C-alpha distance (Angstrom), angle and dihedral (degrees) to the residues before:
residue distance angle dihedral
X1 . . .
X2 3.84 . .
X3 3.82 121.7 .
X4 3.75 106.5 -144.0
X5 3.90 128.5 -169.3
X6 3.82 120.9 -134.5
X7 3.84 87.8 -104.2
X8 3.83 90.7 56.7
X9 3.84 96.8 -104.2
X10 3.83 117.0 144.2
X11 3.77 105.9 -118.5
X12 3.77 99.1 177.3
X13 3.84 148.4 -53.4
X14 3.73 134.0 -100.0
X15 3.81 108.8 -152.3
X16 3.82 120.6 -145.5
X17 3.73 130.7 172.4
X18 3.88 97.7 -122.1
X19 3.77 141.1 24.4
X20 3.76 114.7 -64.5
X21 3.85 114.0 -115.4
X22 3.69 100.9 177.6
X23 3.88 142.7 -21.3
X24 3.74 137.7 -155.5
X25 3.79 137.8 -176.0
X26 3.75 121.2 -120.8
X27 3.84 151.9 168.3
X28 3.76 123.2 60.5
X29 3.81 95.2 -74.8
X30 3.87 93.3 46.8
X31 3.84 89.8 -128.4
X32 3.83 96.6 117.8
X33 3.76 113.8 90.7
X34 3.79 115.4 -160.3
X35 3.78 113.9 -156.7
X36 3.76 124.2 -170.3
X37 3.85 127.6 -161.4
X38 3.76 131.7 177.5
X39 3.78 90.8 -82.0
X40 3.75 109.5 16.8
X41 3.77 150.6 38.9
X42 3.77 120.4 -137.3
X43 3.81 133.4 -170.0
X44 3.83 124.6 -161.4
X45 3.83 131.3 171.6
X46 3.78 115.1 -126.3
X47 3.81 132.7 -161.6
X48 3.80 96.7 -127.4
X49 3.81 119.3 50.4
X50 3.83 123.2 -124.4
X51 3.78 121.7 -118.8
X52 3.84 130.9 -122.2
X53 3.77 112.6 -106.9
X54 3.72 98.6 -162.1
């Protein structure tokens, strides 16, 4: 997965072992990123929190 800034600059990569099928933010601080693949679910902590989309 690529981490892209709003201006289009590549900030980093999150390496996973399979193709990403979906992702979601979680935890009270929104800094846990849950990533699903065809066979697994991963959680990683990130430096910048996600935002609610509802």
